[in-house]
N, C-alpha and C positions, 0 to 999 in steps of 0.2 A: 504494499499500499504506500503510494507516494505521499509527500507532504500535504499537497492540496487535498487529497481524498481524506486523510485523517482530520484535517482542519474542517472540512465539509461535514464529516460524521460527527465531530464534536459540536459544531454549530447546530446540526439537526437535532441532536439529543437535548441540547440545552433549550432549544425553541419548543421541543415537545414537552419538556418538563414545565416551562413557563406557561404554555398554553393549557396544560392539564391543571395547573394550580388555579387559573383564573376562570376556566370554562364552567365548573359547577355552579359558581355564583350566578351566572347569567342563564345557564341552560334550564335551571329549575324554577324560573320565575312562574308563579302561579297566583291565582285568586285565592285569597284567604278571607274567612268570615269569623268574626268574633262577636260575642254578646256582651254588651255593657249594661250591668244590672245595677241601678242606683236608685236612691230615694227620690220621690217627686220633687222636692225642693231644689235638687241639684240639676234638674232636667235642662235648664238653660245653659248652665255652665258646660255640661257634657256635650250639648248640641254643638257648641263651638269647638270644644276640645277634641271631639271625635274627628272632625274635619281636619284639624291640625295634625293629629296623630297619624291619620291615614296617609297624609302627605309625607310625614316623617318616615313611616313604614315603607312607602314606596321608594323613597331615596335611599334608605338603608338596606333593603332587601331586594328591591326590584319587583316585589309582589304587590298586586292590587289588594286593597283591604276594604272590605265591607264591614261596617260596625252596626250591628242590630242593637236596638235599644229597648230596655224594659224599665219603666218608671212607675209601675203600679205599687200596690201595697204588697206586703210580704207573701200572702197566699197567691196573688196574681203572678208575682215575679217567680215564685217556685214553680208554678205550673208552666210558665213560658221557658224558664231555664231548663226544666225537665224535657220539654218538648224539643228544645234546641239540642240537648245532649243526645237524645234518642234518635236524632236523624242519621 
């Protein structure tokens, strides 16, 4: 193997390693859904916060994020949370 071939082989291996390190982050972008369960008095706060958090999540992970919200009383929230978990 001549000098050029060895250099090309090393460059190819290094490029493959670099690509493999960064590819999983972008290849697995998917839509995510979470449930934000909070008390009724905090509804307005979380209405704004959920939008900001979804943008942050998209920037950090590349995934789209949908935030479902439950602001009812404890019994109503438990039923919604259970339905969400059972999906």
